[in-house]
N, C-alpha and C positions, 0 to 999 in steps of 0.2 A: 504494500500500500504506500502511496506517495503522499506527502504533505504539500499542499498548495496554498497560495494566498489569493483571496478574492476581495473585491470591493463590493460592498452591499449597503443599501440605504439603511439608516438607523431604524426606521419603522419596520422594515422587513426583518431585520435582525431581531428586533423585539418579538415579532410574531413567531420567528423560528424558535427563539428561546422559550416562549410561552408554550409552543407545541411540544417542545422537548420535555418541559415540566409536566404537561398533561399526559404525555405518553406513559409516564410512570413506570416504564419497564427498566429493569436493571441495565445499566450501560446506555440508557437513552440520554443523549446529549445533543448539543448543537451539531457536531460533526456527523453523527449518525442520521439526524433528521435531514441534513443537506445531502448526504450520500444517498439516502433513500429517494429523496426528491429528484436528484440527478439521474439515478438509475431508472426511475419511473418515466422521467421525461425522455431519456434516450430510447427506452423501449417503445414508447408511444411514437416518437419521431421515426424510428426504424419501421414500425408497423405502417405508419402513414406513407412513408416513402415506398414501401413494398406495394401497398394498395394503389398508389399512383402509377407505379411501373406496370402492374397488372392491368389497370384501367387503360393505359396507353396501348398495351398489347391488344386488348379487346377492341379498342377503337380502330386500330390498324387493320384488324381482321374482321370487322363488323359485317361487311357485306358477305364475305364467304361464310361466316357463321350463320348469318340469316338464311342464306340459300340452303346450307346443310340442314338447318333446323326445319325449314319448310319441307325439304325433301323427306326428312324423317317423319314428319307429321303426315304427309301424303302416303308414305309407305305404311304407317301404322293404321291409317284409315282403310286401307285395302284389306287388312287382315281380319 
């Protein structure tokens, strides 16, 4: 684990400290709250980026997917 320095607004720091106190878990402190927040933010950002990549792929292949879907519906209707 690395130690880093960040600049943060006083109000936000007070909110982080308040959250650390409310957590009430052993070892719950400012650093832990910030690590968890960063971990959650990074995971969310990665999921969003993956969703955007997948949406771009679908948009690129939209017409072909539509044709294939229509063909499958026609095929199923014949059965």
